[in-house]
C-alpha positions in Angstrom: 1.1 -2.2 7.6 4.6 -1.5 9.1 7.5 -0.7 6.7 9.5 -3.4 8.3 6.9 -5.9 7.6 7.0 -4.9 3.9 10.8 -4.9 3.7 10.9 -8.5 4.8 8.6 -9.6 1.7 9.9 -10.3 -1.8 9.3 -7.9 -4.7 6.5 -10.0 -6.0 4.7 -10.2 -2.7 5.0 -6.4 -2.3 3.6 -5.9 -5.9 0.8 -8.3 -5.2 0.1 -6.1 -2.0 0.2 -3.1 -4.1 -2.3 -4.3 -6.6 -4.8 -5.4 -3.8 -4.4 -2.0 -2.0 -5.2 -0.3 -5.4 -8.2 -2.1 -6.0 -9.3 -1.6 -2.3 -8.8 2.3 -2.8 -10.9 2.1 -5.9 -13.8 0.3 -4.1 -13.5 2.6 -1.1 -13.7 5.7 -3.4 -16.7 4.2 -5.1 -18.5 3.4 -1.7 -17.7 6.8 -0.5 -19.2 8.5 -3.5 -22.3 6.5 -3.2 -22.7 7.2 0.4 -22.2 3.5 1.7 -18.7 4.0 3.2 -19.0 3.6 7.0 -15.3 3.9 8.1 -14.1 7.0 6.0 -10.6 6.8 7.8 -9.8 3.7 5.8 -9.1 5.8 2.6 -6.2 7.8 4.0 -4.8 4.6 5.6 -4.8 2.7 2.3 -3.3 5.7 0.5 -0.4 5.9 3.2 0.2 2.1 2.7 0.3 2.4 -1.0 2.9 5.2 -0.7 4.8 3.2 1.8 4.9 0.2 -0.7 5.9 2.3 -3.7 8.7 4.0 -1.5 10.0 0.5 -0.5 9.8 -0.6 -4.0 11.8 2.2 -5.3 14.4 1.8 -2.5 14.9 -1.9 -3.5 15.2 -0.7 -7.2 18.1 1.7 -6.4 19.8 -0.8 -3.9 19.2 1.6 -1.1 17.9 0.3 2.4 19.6 -1.7 5.1 22.1 -4.2 4.1 23.1 -6.8 6.4 
């Protein structure tokens, strides 16, 4: 997911997306440990998306980001 897409969402939608990705990450880690995960590159993708979401939420909380 691109940062520009996330910035266009409301805070509530971003937080909901964060929760979904956190659950997905737990499931992916469980599948990986049990040997059932086919696409192992999904784990770093989800981690990056989570970090991107947290960064954008922090920017919004501090009032940073693009105004106008």
